[in-house]
C-alpha positions, 0 to 999 in steps of 0.5 A: 769261808769267805775272807774279807779284807778291808783297807783304807788308802789315801789318794795321794796325788789324785783327785778323789771322786768320793761320790763315785763307787766302782765294783770290779769282779774278777774270776780265776781262769782255772775254776779249780784253784785252792783256797790257799791260792785264792787267799794268796792272790787276795793278799797280793792284790791288796798290797798292790791297791794299797801301794797304788793309793787311789781312793778306798777299797773293800776286797772280798773273796768268793771261794765257791766261784774262785772270784774276788770282788773289789769295791772302790770309792773315790778312784780316779783310775778305775781302768788301771785298777782293772789291770792291777787286779788281773796282771800276773806281774811277770817282768823280763828284760830282753835285747831288742832286735831293730826293724832292720835287723828283723827284716833280715831274719828268717822269721820276717815275711810279708804275712807279718809286715804287710799288716804293720805300718813302718814306724817312721822315726822309730827304729826299734819296732817291727811296725805299728798298727791299730786293734784290727792289724794287731789281731791279724799280726797276732794270728800270723805269729801263732802260725810260727809255732815253737823254736822261734828266735824272738819273742814278739811283744806289743807296746803298753801305755800307748794310744790304742789306735797306734800300738807297736810290735817288738821282736825281742831276742830270746836267751839260749834257754828261750827266755829273758836275760833277767827277770823277777827273781833277779830284782830286789825292789822297785821304787818311785822317783819324785821330781823337785815338787815331790811328784812321781817322775819315774822309777828306779830298780835294784838288782839283788846283790848276787845278781849285780854281776849279771846286770853288769854282764848284760849291759856291758855286752849290749852297749849300743843296743836297746834293752826292753822291759817287758811286763806281762808280755807288754813292752813298757820301756826300751832304753838304749844302753850307753855304758856298763852298769856295774852297781846294779841300780837303774833310774828311769824318767821322763816317759810315764804319767804319775799313775803309770809309775805307781801301776808299775811299781805296785805290780812288780813289788807285790810279787807274781799272782799264783793264778791267772784272773780275768775281769767278769763283765 
């Protein structure tokens, strides 16, 4: 059975290109996914596209090939749409280890730092590089194996010619301090003209104390927000946050804000997908 989902979206805040149509085909990395998993993925992706609000779309599931096809009309951001379709939506919060702290750790070595440029005025990244250096750094990180004290993650929404690597501290269980299950909602924030200028997030009532403990014990340190393995924000904690609510402004474009909120609010995709060229 082919499930056909059709949704119309208002292109709020974007210049529509009604005469331009894009077709994006994605396939499950595991070809043996069930019909239930495919339909659940289609529902999540539909919510993401509706929340992102960029043109109109027709979404069709192709169960025999474990694929989903999306036909976009009037989209101003097809490159972000591709990411909306394939990102799992896994969110995590980690304490950032500064470059100086990392260089004193057992995991620091010339094998990693030699392919990275010193990040100049930025004290947090281990280093920055281009696509070629990124591949070399990833190859070295793979050799470190299990038992690491850090999660290594690259910056997101940055110039592809200048991506930066962060060393993020793992908790006692080898994971983040908080994640999707602890968040109640993400919301877009607007400036005085009604244009998106940031986003806010709230912790579930039962997890407000968790966020208070995390922020209270890390005053003066940066907390990284990591979405699907990429660092999207690294605010420095200046005070304990007791109310369980945070507001982030000033760093993202309107499209990037919509992208982040759309992914986090829709839930985690049950399976991994890749774009089929």
